[in-house]
C-alpha positions as CSV (number, residue, x, y, z in Angstrom):
1,M,23.7,-0.5,14.5
2,T,24.0,2.1,11.7
3,L,21.1,2.6,9.2
4,E,23.8,1.6,6.5
5,E,24.0,-1.7,8.2
6,V,20.5,-2.2,8.0
7,K,20.6,-1.3,4.6
8,K,23.0,-3.9,4.2
9,I,21.3,-6.5,5.9
10,L,17.9,-5.4,3.9
11,K,19.9,-5.8,0.4
12,T,20.4,-9.6,1.7
13,T,17.0,-10.1,0.1
14,G,17.9,-9.3,-3.4
15,L,15.0,-6.9,-3.5
16,P,15.9,-3.3,-4.4
17,V,16.0,-1.4,-1.3
18,I,16.3,2.5,-0.5
19,Y,15.7,4.7,2.3
20,R,12.5,6.7,2.6
21,A,11.3,6.8,-1.0
22,W,12.3,6.3,-4.6
23,P,12.4,9.4,-6.8
24,V,9.4,10.1,-8.6
25,N,8.9,7.8,-11.5
26,G,12.2,5.9,-10.2
27,A,10.4,3.1,-8.5
28,P,11.1,-0.4,-9.5
29,S,8.4,-2.6,-10.1
30,P,7.4,-4.6,-7.1
31,P,8.6,-6.1,-4.8
32,F,10.7,-3.6,-3.6
33,I,11.9,-2.3,0.1
34,C,11.7,1.4,1.6
35,Y,13.1,2.0,5.0
36,L,13.1,4.7,7.4
37,V,13.6,6.1,11.1
38,K,10.0,6.5,12.3
39,Y,10.9,7.6,15.8
40,S,13.4,7.0,18.6
41,N,13.1,6.0,22.2
42,N,16.3,6.9,24.0
43,L,17.5,6.4,27.2
44,F,18.3,9.1,29.2
45,A,20.9,9.3,31.8
46,D,23.0,12.0,33.9
47,G,21.2,14.6,31.9
48,G,21.6,13.7,28.4
49,V,21.1,10.6,26.0
50,Y,22.5,7.7,27.6
51,H,21.6,5.2,24.9
52,K,20.4,6.2,21.5
53,V,17.4,3.9,20.2
54,D,15.6,3.8,16.9
55,Y,12.9,2.6,15.6
56,V,13.1,1.5,11.7
57,Q,10.3,0.9,9.8
58,V,11.1,-1.5,6.8
59,E,8.2,-1.4,4.3
60,L,8.0,-4.4,1.5
61,Y,5.8,-3.4,-1.1
62,T,4.3,-6.2,-3.8
63,K,1.4,-6.4,-6.2
64,L,0.0,-9.4,-4.9
65,K,0.1,-11.2,-1.4
66,D,3.7,-12.2,-1.6
67,L,4.8,-15.1,0.9
68,V,8.3,-15.5,-0.8
69,S,9.4,-12.0,-0.6
70,E,7.9,-11.5,3.1
71,G,9.9,-14.4,3.8
72,K,12.9,-13.0,2.5
73,V,12.4,-9.8,4.3
74,E,11.8,-11.9,7.8
75,S,15.1,-14.4,7.3
76,A,17.0,-11.3,6.8
77,L,15.5,-9.5,9.8
78,S,15.6,-12.9,11.9
79,S,18.7,-11.2,14.2
80,F,15.8,-8.4,15.1
81,H,12.6,-8.4,17.4
82,W,10.1,-7.2,14.7
83,E,6.7,-6.8,14.7
84,K,4.5,-7.0,11.4
85,T,1.2,-5.1,10.1
86,E,-0.1,-5.5,6.3
87,E,-2.3,-2.7,4.8
88,Y,-3.6,-2.5,1.0
89,I,-2.9,0.8,-0.5
90,D,-5.9,0.8,-3.3
91,T,-4.5,4.2,-4.7
92,E,-1.4,1.8,-5.7
93,K,-2.8,-1.2,-6.4
94,C,-0.2,-2.6,-3.9
95,Y,0.5,-4.5,-0.7
96,E,2.6,-2.7,2.0
97,I,4.2,-5.4,4.7
98,I,5.3,-3.1,7.4
99,Y,8.2,-4.8,9.8
100,E,9.3,-2.4,12.6
101,I,12.8,-3.2,14.3
102,E,14.7,-1.4,17.1
103,V,18.0,-0.4,16.4
């Protein structure tokens, strides 16, 4: 799966989506989604990469705890095995819900 396909899946939530970060002063009001390749864990064979595996981090930002938006993201990611963590970012006064998927 490509990053463009991941973006297309995330856009089915109806939320604004961008790779990595919005331009300075260009972010929409939450909720919105950022996604990025956090790291890779490739499979090797015969002296090279046999199968490429990227771990993509999907970040949902909300002002308040927003179970509806989380449900939209989780529904969009239903074909993936995902892990979820949550943080509150004091400096931004928002929640960051992080989903990690393997593509």
